[in-house]
N, C-alpha and C positions, 0 to 999 in steps of 0.2 A: 504494500500500500504506500503510495506516494503522498506524504502529508505536507509537502512543500506548497507554498502559496503560488498560484499562477500569476501572470501579469494582470489578468482580469481581477483576481482576488485583491491584489495590492491596489489596483486602481479604484475598486469599490471601497476598500478600507479608507483610502485617501479622500474619496468623495464623502463618505460618512463623517470622517473627522472634520473636514472643511464645513460641512453642513452644521455640525454641532458647534463648531467655533463661531459660526455666524448666527445661527438661529436660537441656540440655547443661551438666552440672555442672562445676565446676572440675576434678574428678578426670577426667572424660571428656575435657575439653579438653586437659588435660596429657597424657593417654595418646594422644590423637590427634596432638598435636605431636611426641610421641616416636616415632611410627610410622616405620619405615624402608621400608615398602611400602604397598600399597593395602589390605592386610588387617590388621585389629587382632587382638590376641591373642583367643582364643575367649571368655574371660570378658567382656572389654570389648565385643566384637562382640555377644554375646548381650544384654548389658545395654542397649546402644543399640537393638538390634532389638526388644527388649521394649517400649521406650518408643515406637518407631515403630508397632509393632503395636497398642499400647493406643490410639494416636491414629487408627488405621485407615489408616496410610500404609505398608503393607507389601503387596508384590505376591507372589502365590504363585509357586512355581517353574513354569517353562514346560515343557510336555511336549516330549519330544524330537522327536516328529513335527511339532509346530508350529515349534519352534526351527530345524529343518532346512529348513523351507520357504522 
């Protein structure tokens, strides 16, 4: 098994790191550190989800029939 990262893997890693550097604002970072569970408050969660959506990194909800399979 070859566990070495491909050029595409490294490019995606760099893309994600650049996205986080740009879009994960100090306010969002602070709110993330202050979380006491896996869920952010609705306003913070929506702000982050909008950034992910704008980048195309959001998955639609899964239909129950598929999720139950």
